[in-house]
PQR file with spaces between the fields and no chain letter, atoms N, CA, C, O and H, PARSE charges and radii, in Angstrom:
ATOM       1  N    MET     1      -2.561   -9.158   17.135 -0.4000 1.5000
ATOM       2  CA   MET     1      -3.567   -8.637   16.211 -0.0000 2.0000
ATOM       3  C    MET     1      -4.650   -9.695   15.993  0.5500 1.7000
ATOM       4  O    MET     1      -4.369  -10.814   15.565 -0.5500 1.4000
ATOM       5  N    ARG     2      -5.866   -9.323   16.290 -0.4000 1.5000
ATOM       6  CA   ARG     2      -6.969  -10.268   16.106 -0.0000 2.0000
ATOM       7  C    ARG     2      -7.234  -10.481   14.624  0.5500 1.7000
ATOM       8  O    ARG     2      -6.897   -9.639   13.792 -0.5500 1.4000
ATOM       9  H    ARG     2      -6.094   -8.413   16.638  0.4000 1.0000
ATOM      10  N    ASN     3      -7.838  -11.609   14.308 -0.4000 1.5000
ATOM      11  CA   ASN     3      -8.109  -11.958   12.918 -0.0000 2.0000
ATOM      12  C    ASN     3      -9.006  -10.926   12.243  0.5500 1.7000
ATOM      13  O    ASN     3      -8.782  -10.573   11.085 -0.5500 1.4000
ATOM      14  H    ASN     3      -8.113  -12.293   14.984  0.4000 1.0000
ATOM      15  N    SER     4     -10.015  -10.442   12.955 -0.4000 1.5000
ATOM      16  CA   SER     4     -10.925   -9.458   12.370 -0.0000 2.0000
ATOM      17  C    SER     4     -10.185   -8.161   12.037  0.5500 1.7000
ATOM      18  O    SER     4     -10.499   -7.499   11.048 -0.5500 1.4000
ATOM      19  H    SER     4     -10.197  -10.729   13.895  0.4000 1.0000
ATOM      20  N    ASP     5      -9.198   -7.800   12.872 -0.4000 1.5000
ATOM      21  CA   ASP     5      -8.387   -6.612   12.604 -0.0000 2.0000
ATOM      22  C    ASP     5      -7.587   -6.795   11.325  0.5500 1.7000
ATOM      23  O    ASP     5      -7.502   -5.904   10.481 -0.5500 1.4000
ATOM      24  H    ASP     5      -8.943   -8.338   13.676  0.4000 1.0000
ATOM      25  N    LYS     6      -7.003   -7.988   11.212 -0.4000 1.5000
ATOM      26  CA   LYS     6      -6.142   -8.276   10.064 -0.0000 2.0000
ATOM      27  C    LYS     6      -6.929   -8.145    8.759  0.5500 1.7000
ATOM      28  O    LYS     6      -6.412   -7.641    7.761 -0.5500 1.4000
ATOM      29  H    LYS     6      -7.072   -8.712   11.898  0.4000 1.0000
ATOM      30  N    GLN     7      -8.175   -8.600    8.776 -0.4000 1.5000
ATOM      31  CA   GLN     7      -8.980   -8.561    7.556 -0.0000 2.0000
ATOM      32  C    GLN     7      -9.323   -7.135    7.148  0.5500 1.7000
ATOM      33  O    GLN     7      -9.530   -6.860    5.966 -0.5500 1.4000
ATOM      34  H    GLN     7      -8.595   -9.010    9.587  0.4000 1.0000
ATOM      35  N    GLN     8      -9.384   -6.225    8.116 -0.4000 1.5000
ATOM      36  CA   GLN     8      -9.731   -4.848    7.796 -0.0000 2.0000
ATOM      37  C    GLN     8      -8.523   -4.026    7.358  0.5500 1.7000
ATOM      38  O    GLN     8      -8.688   -2.930    6.823 -0.5500 1.4000
ATOM      39  H    GLN     8      -9.216   -6.448    9.077  0.4000 1.0000
ATOM      40  N    VAL     9      -7.333   -4.531    7.573 -0.4000 1.5000
ATOM      41  CA   VAL     9      -6.131   -3.794    7.201 -0.0000 2.0000
ATOM      42  C    VAL     9      -6.033   -3.665    5.685  0.5500 1.7000
ATOM      43  O    VAL     9      -5.668   -2.610    5.167 -0.5500 1.4000
ATOM      44  H    VAL     9      -7.200   -5.421    8.008  0.4000 1.0000
ATOM      45  N    PHE    10      -6.358   -4.733    4.984 -0.4000 1.5000
ATOM      46  CA   PHE    10      -6.220   -4.746    3.526 -0.0000 2.0000
ATOM      47  C    PHE    10      -7.575   -4.869    2.841  0.5500 1.7000
ATOM      48  O    PHE    10      -8.383   -5.726    3.198 -0.5500 1.4000
ATOM      49  H    PHE    10      -6.655   -5.591    5.404  0.4000 1.0000
ATOM      50  N    LYS    11      -7.816   -4.013    1.862 -0.4000 1.5000
ATOM      51  CA   LYS    11      -8.918   -4.262    0.941 -0.0000 2.0000
ATOM      52  C    LYS    11      -8.294   -5.114   -0.158  0.5500 1.7000
ATOM      53  O    LYS    11      -7.476   -4.635   -0.944 -0.5500 1.4000
ATOM      54  H    LYS    11      -7.158   -3.317    1.572  0.4000 1.0000
ATOM      55  N    VAL    12      -8.684   -6.355   -0.201 -0.4000 1.5000
ATOM      56  CA   VAL    12      -7.952   -7.324   -1.011 -0.0000 2.0000
ATOM      57  C    VAL    12      -8.422   -7.340   -2.458  0.5500 1.7000
ATOM      58  O    VAL    12      -9.616   -7.422   -2.746 -0.5500 1.4000
ATOM      59  H    VAL    12      -9.349   -6.743    0.437  0.4000 1.0000
ATOM      60  N    THR    13      -7.452   -7.259   -3.353 -0.4000 1.5000
ATOM      61  CA   THR    13      -7.701   -7.572   -4.753 -0.0000 2.0000
ATOM      62  C    THR    13      -6.817   -8.767   -5.070  0.5500 1.7000
ATOM      63  O    THR    13      -5.911   -9.096   -4.304 -0.5500 1.4000
ATOM      64  H    THR    13      -6.482   -7.193   -3.119  0.4000 1.0000
ATOM      65  N    ILE    14      -7.077   -9.410   -6.186 -0.4000 1.5000
ATOM      66  CA   ILE    14      -6.320  -10.615   -6.532 -0.0000 2.0000
ATOM      67  C    ILE    14      -4.826  -10.321   -6.600  0.5500 1.7000
ATOM      68  O    ILE    14      -4.017  -11.110   -6.111 -0.5500 1.4000
ATOM      69  H    ILE    14      -7.813   -9.143   -6.808  0.4000 1.0000
ATOM      70  N    LYS    15      -4.452   -9.189   -7.203 -0.4000 1.5000
ATOM      71  CA   LYS    15      -3.024   -8.893   -7.337 -0.0000 2.0000
ATOM      72  C    LYS    15      -2.357   -8.614   -5.993  0.5500 1.7000
ATOM      73  O    LYS    15      -1.132   -8.668   -5.880 -0.5500 1.4000
ATOM      74  H    LYS    15      -5.109   -8.548   -7.601  0.4000 1.0000
ATOM      75  N    ASP    16      -3.160   -8.319   -4.980 -0.4000 1.5000
ATOM      76  CA   ASP    16      -2.612   -8.061   -3.651 -0.0000 2.0000
ATOM      77  C    ASP    16      -2.566   -9.306   -2.782  0.5500 1.7000
ATOM      78  O    ASP    16      -2.173   -9.232   -1.617 -0.5500 1.4000
ATOM      79  H    ASP    16      -4.155   -8.275   -5.072  0.4000 1.0000
ATOM      80  N    ARG    17      -2.960  -10.446   -3.327 -0.4000 1.5000
ATOM      81  CA   ARG    17      -3.030  -11.680   -2.548 -0.0000 2.0000
ATOM      82  C    ARG    17      -1.678  -12.008   -1.911  0.5500 1.7000
ATOM      83  O    ARG    17      -1.631  -12.504   -0.785 -0.5500 1.4000
ATOM      84  H    ARG    17      -3.279  -10.506   -4.273  0.4000 1.0000
ATOM      85  N    TRP    18      -0.586  -11.738   -2.617 -0.4000 1.5000
ATOM      86  CA   TRP    18       0.751  -12.047   -2.079 -0.0000 2.0000
ATOM      87  C    TRP    18       1.016  -11.277   -0.785  0.5500 1.7000
ATOM      88  O    TRP    18       1.769  -11.742    0.071 -0.5500 1.4000
ATOM      89  H    TRP    18      -0.624  -11.335   -3.532  0.4000 1.0000
ATOM      90  N    VAL    19       0.395  -10.092   -0.640 -0.4000 1.5000
ATOM      91  CA   VAL    19       0.586   -9.300    0.575 -0.0000 2.0000
ATOM      92  C    VAL    19       0.062  -10.068    1.781  0.5500 1.7000
ATOM      93  O    VAL    19       0.719  -10.143    2.820 -0.5500 1.4000
ATOM      94  H    VAL    19      -0.216   -9.715   -1.335  0.4000 1.0000
ATOM      95  N    ILE    20      -1.133  -10.639    1.628 -0.4000 1.5000
ATOM      96  CA   ILE    20      -1.731  -11.434    2.702 -0.0000 2.0000
ATOM      97  C    ILE    20      -0.847  -12.635    3.011  0.5500 1.7000
ATOM      98  O    ILE    20      -0.588  -12.941    4.175 -0.5500 1.4000
ATOM      99  H    ILE    20      -1.667  -10.578    0.784  0.4000 1.0000
ATOM     100  N    ASP    21      -0.385  -13.313    1.963 -0.4000 1.5000
ATOM     101  CA   ASP    21       0.468  -14.497    2.150 -0.0000 2.0000
ATOM     102  C    ASP    21       1.755  -14.122    2.879  0.5500 1.7000
ATOM     103  O    ASP    21       2.161  -14.807    3.818 -0.5500 1.4000
ATOM     104  H    ASP    21      -0.595  -13.065    1.017  0.4000 1.0000
ATOM     105  N    ALA    22       2.394  -13.040    2.449 -0.4000 1.5000
ATOM     106  CA   ALA    22       3.636  -12.592    3.087 -0.0000 2.0000
ATOM     107  C    ALA    22       3.369  -12.219    4.540  0.5500 1.7000
ATOM     108  O    ALA    22       4.169  -12.523    5.425 -0.5500 1.4000
ATOM     109  H    ALA    22       2.065  -12.483    1.687  0.4000 1.0000
ATOM     110  N    TYR    23       2.242  -11.560    4.776 -0.4000 1.5000
ATOM     111  CA   TYR    23       1.873  -11.154    6.137 -0.0000 2.0000
ATOM     112  C    TYR    23       1.664  -12.385    7.013  0.5500 1.7000
ATOM     113  O    TYR    23       2.147  -12.444    8.143 -0.5500 1.4000
ATOM     114  H    TYR    23       1.593  -11.313    4.057  0.4000 1.0000
ATOM     115  N    ASP    24       0.940  -13.365    6.480 -0.4000 1.5000
ATOM     116  CA   ASP    24       0.671  -14.594    7.233 -0.0000 2.0000
ATOM     117  C    ASP    24       1.957  -15.350    7.540  0.5500 1.7000
ATOM     118  O    ASP    24       2.056  -16.023    8.567 -0.5500 1.4000
ATOM     119  H    ASP    24       0.547  -13.317    5.561  0.4000 1.0000
ATOM     120  N    GLN    25       2.949  -15.241    6.646 -0.4000 1.5000
ATOM     121  CA   GLN    25       4.221  -15.942    6.847 -0.0000 2.0000
ATOM     122  C    GLN    25       5.174  -15.122    7.720  0.5500 1.7000
ATOM     123  O    GLN    25       6.287  -15.559    8.010 -0.5500 1.4000
ATOM     124  H    GLN    25       2.869  -14.695    5.812  0.4000 1.0000
ATOM     125  N    GLY    26       4.740  -13.949    8.130 -0.4000 1.5000
ATOM     126  CA   GLY    26       5.559  -13.126    9.013 -0.0000 2.0000
ATOM     127  C    GLY    26       6.610  -12.309    8.282  0.5500 1.7000
ATOM     128  O    GLY    26       7.541  -11.796    8.902 -0.5500 1.4000
ATOM     129  H    GLY    26       3.836  -13.594    7.895  0.4000 1.0000
ATOM     130  N    ASP    27       6.468  -12.184    6.958 -0.4000 1.5000
ATOM     131  CA   ASP    27       7.440  -11.412    6.177 -0.0000 2.0000
ATOM     132  C    ASP    27       7.015   -9.940    6.148  0.5500 1.7000
ATOM     133  O    ASP    27       6.665   -9.400    5.098 -0.5500 1.4000
ATOM     134  H    ASP    27       5.712  -12.601    6.454  0.4000 1.0000
ATOM     135  N    TYR    28       7.054   -9.305    7.328 -0.4000 1.5000
ATOM     136  CA   TYR    28       6.528   -7.949    7.459 -0.0000 2.0000
ATOM     137  C    TYR    28       7.347   -6.924    6.680  0.5500 1.7000
ATOM     138  O    TYR    28       6.813   -5.929    6.191 -0.5500 1.4000
ATOM     139  H    TYR    28       7.338   -9.745    8.181  0.4000 1.0000
ATOM     140  N    GLU    29       8.648   -7.180    6.572 -0.4000 1.5000
ATOM     141  CA   GLU    29       9.519   -6.234    5.868 -0.0000 2.0000
ATOM     142  C    GLU    29       9.086   -6.092    4.410  0.5500 1.7000
ATOM     143  O    GLU    29       9.027   -4.983    3.877 -0.5500 1.4000
ATOM     144  H    GLU    29       9.082   -7.989    6.970  0.4000 1.0000
ATOM     145  N    LYS    30       8.785   -7.218    3.772 -0.4000 1.5000
ATOM     146  CA   LYS    30       8.348   -7.221    2.378 -0.0000 2.0000
ATOM     147  C    LYS    30       7.044   -6.436    2.236  0.5500 1.7000
ATOM     148  O    LYS    30       6.871   -5.661    1.296 -0.5500 1.4000
ATOM     149  H    LYS    30       8.834   -8.119    4.205  0.4000 1.0000
ATOM     150  N    VAL    31       6.137   -6.648    3.181 -0.4000 1.5000
ATOM     151  CA   VAL    31       4.853   -5.947    3.159 -0.0000 2.0000
ATOM     152  C    VAL    31       5.069   -4.444    3.318  0.5500 1.7000
ATOM     153  O    VAL    31       4.493   -3.645    2.581 -0.5500 1.4000
ATOM     154  H    VAL    31       6.278   -7.278    3.945  0.4000 1.0000
ATOM     155  N    MET    32       5.904   -4.069    4.288 -0.4000 1.5000
ATOM     156  CA   MET    32       6.137   -2.650    4.545 -0.0000 2.0000
ATOM     157  C    MET    32       6.832   -1.967    3.371  0.5500 1.7000
ATOM     158  O    MET    32       6.546   -0.809    3.067 -0.5500 1.4000
ATOM     159  H    MET    32       6.371   -4.718    4.887  0.4000 1.0000
ATOM     160  N    GLN    33       7.742   -2.680    2.711 -0.4000 1.5000
ATOM     161  CA   GLN    33       8.413   -2.109    1.538 -0.0000 2.0000
ATOM     162  C    GLN    33       7.396   -1.791    0.451  0.5500 1.7000
ATOM     163  O    GLN    33       7.469   -0.741   -0.187 -0.5500 1.4000
ATOM     164  H    GLN    33       7.974   -3.620    2.958  0.4000 1.0000
ATOM     165  N    GLU    34       6.447   -2.698    0.242 -0.4000 1.5000
ATOM     166  CA   GLU    34       5.430   -2.489   -0.786 -0.0000 2.0000
ATOM     167  C    GLU    34       4.501   -1.342   -0.400  0.5500 1.7000
ATOM     168  O    GLU    34       4.145   -0.517   -1.242 -0.5500 1.4000
ATOM     169  H    GLU    34       6.388   -3.551    0.761  0.4000 1.0000
ATOM     170  N    VAL    35       4.112   -1.289    0.865 -0.4000 1.5000
ATOM     171  CA   VAL    35       3.251   -0.203    1.341 -0.0000 2.0000
ATOM     172  C    VAL    35       3.963    1.136    1.153  0.5500 1.7000
ATOM     173  O    VAL    35       3.365    2.106    0.686 -0.5500 1.4000
ATOM     174  H    VAL    35       4.401   -1.959    1.549  0.4000 1.0000
ATOM     175  N    PHE    36       5.246    1.179    1.521 -0.4000 1.5000
ATOM     176  CA   PHE    36       6.025    2.407    1.393 -0.0000 2.0000
ATOM     177  C    PHE    36       6.181    2.804   -0.074  0.5500 1.7000
ATOM     178  O    PHE    36       6.089    3.983   -0.417 -0.5500 1.4000
ATOM     179  H    PHE    36       5.732    0.391    1.900  0.4000 1.0000
ATOM     180  N    ARG    37       6.419    1.811   -0.941 -0.4000 1.5000
ATOM     181  CA   ARG    37       6.571    2.082   -2.369 -0.0000 2.0000
ATOM     182  C    ARG    37       5.295    2.714   -2.926  0.5500 1.7000
ATOM     183  O    ARG    37       5.354    3.685   -3.681 -0.5500 1.4000
ATOM     184  H    ARG    37       6.494    0.853   -0.663  0.4000 1.0000
ATOM     185  N    ARG    38       4.145    2.157   -2.550 -0.4000 1.5000
ATOM     186  CA   ARG    38       2.873    2.699   -3.029 -0.0000 2.0000
ATOM     187  C    ARG    38       2.633    4.101   -2.482  0.5500 1.7000
ATOM     188  O    ARG    38       2.098    4.970   -3.170 -0.5500 1.4000
ATOM     189  H    ARG    38       4.097    1.369   -1.936  0.4000 1.0000
ATOM     190  N    TYR    39       3.041    4.303   -1.225 -0.4000 1.5000
ATOM     191  CA   TYR    39       2.891    5.623   -0.600 -0.0000 2.0000
ATOM     192  C    TYR    39       3.718    6.654   -1.366  0.5500 1.7000
ATOM     193  O    TYR    39       3.237    7.746   -1.667 -0.5500 1.4000
ATOM     194  H    TYR    39       3.476    3.597   -0.666  0.4000 1.0000
ATOM     195  N    GLN    40       4.974    6.296   -1.680 -0.4000 1.5000
ATOM     196  CA   GLN    40       5.858    7.197   -2.427 -0.0000 2.0000
ATOM     197  C    GLN    40       5.257    7.506   -3.798  0.5500 1.7000
ATOM     198  O    GLN    40       5.297    8.649   -4.253 -0.5500 1.4000
ATOM     199  H    GLN    40       5.364    5.408   -1.435  0.4000 1.0000
ATOM     200  N    GLU    41       4.704    6.490   -4.451 -0.4000 1.5000
ATOM     201  CA   GLU    41       4.109    6.645   -5.772 -0.0000 2.0000
ATOM     202  C    GLU    41       2.938    7.626   -5.712  0.5500 1.7000
ATOM     203  O    GLU    41       2.816    8.519   -6.551 -0.5500 1.4000
ATOM     204  H    GLU    41       4.671    5.562   -4.082  0.4000 1.0000
ATOM     205  N    LYS    42       2.087    7.446   -4.712 -0.4000 1.5000
ATOM     206  CA   LYS    42       0.935    8.340   -4.542 -0.0000 2.0000
ATOM     207  C    LYS    42       1.389    9.765   -4.286  0.5500 1.7000
ATOM     208  O    LYS    42       0.839   10.716   -4.841 -0.5500 1.4000
ATOM     209  H    LYS    42       2.187    6.721   -4.031  0.4000 1.0000
ATOM     210  N    LYS    43       2.412    9.903   -3.429 -0.4000 1.5000
ATOM     211  CA   LYS    43       2.936   11.221   -3.084 -0.0000 2.0000
ATOM     212  C    LYS    43       3.475   11.908   -4.345  0.5500 1.7000
ATOM     213  O    LYS    43       3.253   13.100   -4.558 -0.5500 1.4000
ATOM     214  H    LYS    43       2.859    9.130   -2.978  0.4000 1.0000
ATOM     215  N    LYS    44       4.184   11.138   -5.173 -0.4000 1.5000
ATOM     216  CA   LYS    44       4.757   11.659   -6.409 -0.0000 2.0000
ATOM     217  C    LYS    44       3.639   12.109   -7.354  0.5500 1.7000
ATOM     218  O    LYS    44       3.727   13.171   -7.970 -0.5500 1.4000
ATOM     219  H    LYS    44       4.364   10.170   -4.999  0.4000 1.0000
ATOM     220  N    ASN    45       2.587   11.291   -7.462 -0.4000 1.5000
ATOM     221  CA   ASN    45       1.459   11.630   -8.326 -0.0000 2.0000
ATOM     222  C    ASN    45       0.743   12.885   -7.841  0.5500 1.7000
ATOM     223  O    ASN    45       0.343   13.727   -8.645 -0.5500 1.4000
ATOM     224  H    ASN    45       2.515   10.428   -6.962  0.4000 1.0000
ATOM     225  N    LEU    46       0.583   13.007   -6.526 -0.4000 1.5000
ATOM     226  CA   LEU    46      -0.063   14.194   -5.960 -0.0000 2.0000
ATOM     227  C    LEU    46       0.762   15.449   -6.216  0.5500 1.7000
ATOM     228  O    LEU    46       0.223   16.511   -6.527 -0.5500 1.4000
ATOM     229  H    LEU    46       0.908   12.323   -5.873  0.4000 1.0000
ATOM     230  N    LYS    47       2.080   15.309   -6.079 -0.4000 1.5000
ATOM     231  CA   LYS    47       2.977   16.439   -6.311 -0.0000 2.0000
ATOM     232  C    LYS    47       2.861   16.903   -7.767  0.5500 1.7000
ATOM     233  O    LYS    47       2.780   18.101   -8.040 -0.5500 1.4000
ATOM     234  H    LYS    47       2.517   14.446   -5.825  0.4000 1.0000
ATOM     235  N    ALA    48       2.856   15.947   -8.694 -0.4000 1.5000
ATOM     236  CA   ALA    48       2.725   16.265  -10.112 -0.0000 2.0000
ATOM     237  C    ALA    48       1.380   16.936  -10.387  0.5500 1.7000
ATOM     238  O    ALA    48       1.302   17.898  -11.152 -0.5500 1.4000
ATOM     239  H    ALA    48       2.922   14.974   -8.472  0.4000 1.0000
ATOM     240  N    LEU    49       0.333   16.425   -9.763 -0.4000 1.5000
ATOM     241  CA   LEU    49      -1.004   16.987   -9.934 -0.0000 2.0000
ATOM     242  C    LEU    49      -1.055   18.428   -9.426  0.5500 1.7000
ATOM     243  O    LEU    49      -1.636   19.298  -10.074 -0.5500 1.4000
ATOM     244  H    LEU    49       0.397   15.643   -9.142  0.4000 1.0000
ATOM     245  N    ASN    50      -0.450   18.676   -8.274 -0.4000 1.5000
ATOM     246  CA   ASN    50      -0.409   20.028   -7.711 -0.0000 2.0000
ATOM     247  C    ASN    50       0.315   20.993   -8.638  0.5500 1.7000
ATOM     248  O    ASN    50      -0.110   22.135   -8.808 -0.5500 1.4000
ATOM     249  H    ASN    50       0.022   17.969   -7.747  0.4000 1.0000
ATOM     250  N    GLU    51       1.412   20.534   -9.240 -0.4000 1.5000
ATOM     251  CA   GLU    51       2.169   21.388  -10.156 -0.0000 2.0000
ATOM     252  C    GLU    51       1.341   21.728  -11.384  0.5500 1.7000
ATOM     253  O    GLU    51       1.369   22.860  -11.868 -0.5500 1.4000
ATOM     254  H    GLU    51       1.757   19.606   -9.103  0.4000 1.0000
ATOM     255  N    ILE    52       0.604   20.745  -11.886 -0.4000 1.5000
ATOM     256  CA   ILE    52      -0.258   20.978  -13.052 -0.0000 2.0000
ATOM     257  C    ILE    52      -1.323   22.020  -12.704  0.5500 1.7000
ATOM     258  O    ILE    52      -1.594   22.929  -13.488 -0.5500 1.4000
ATOM     259  H    ILE    52       0.581   19.826  -11.494  0.4000 1.0000
ATOM     260  N    MET    53      -1.924   21.876  -11.513 -0.4000 1.5000
ATOM     261  CA   MET    53      -2.971   22.803  -11.078 -0.0000 2.0000
ATOM     262  C    MET    53      -2.419   24.225  -10.939  0.5500 1.7000
ATOM     263  O    MET    53      -3.071   25.189  -11.338 -0.5500 1.4000
ATOM     264  H    MET    53      -1.703   21.138  -10.875  0.4000 1.0000
ATOM     265  N    GLU    54      -1.228   24.348  -10.379 -0.4000 1.5000
ATOM     266  CA   GLU    54      -0.633   25.672  -10.182 -0.0000 2.0000
ATOM     267  C    GLU    54      -0.271   26.330  -11.509  0.5500 1.7000
ATOM     268  O    GLU    54      -0.374   27.548  -11.652 -0.5500 1.4000
ATOM     269  H    GLU    54      -0.698   23.565  -10.055  0.4000 1.0000
ATOM     270  N    ASN    55       0.150   25.525  -12.473 -0.4000 1.5000
ATOM     271  CA   ASN    55       0.618   26.068  -13.745 -0.0000 2.0000
ATOM     272  C    ASN    55      -0.506   26.360  -14.728  0.5500 1.7000
ATOM     273  O    ASN    55      -0.269   26.992  -15.758 -0.5500 1.4000
ATOM     274  H    ASN    55       0.233   24.536  -12.357  0.4000 1.0000
ATOM     275  N    SER    56      -1.717   25.917  -14.436 -0.4000 1.5000
ATOM     276  CA   SER    56      -2.800   26.140  -15.399 -0.0000 2.0000
ATOM     277  C    SER    56      -3.609   27.383  -15.064  0.5500 1.7000
ATOM     278  O    SER    56      -4.558   27.712  -15.776 -0.5500 1.4000
ATOM     279  H    SER    56      -1.910   25.404  -13.599  0.4000 1.0000
């Protein structure tokens, strides 16, 4: 992975800095767990939103 590619993978905020550090240290599992956790959270929020829309 080229450096320019790596920079485009993450839109960095300060709280996400550890993701870059973990990635640079090769701790991909930790990064993927966090990505998956956020994905699940978003999916859950979307599901709740859809239910609200259907019920109103």
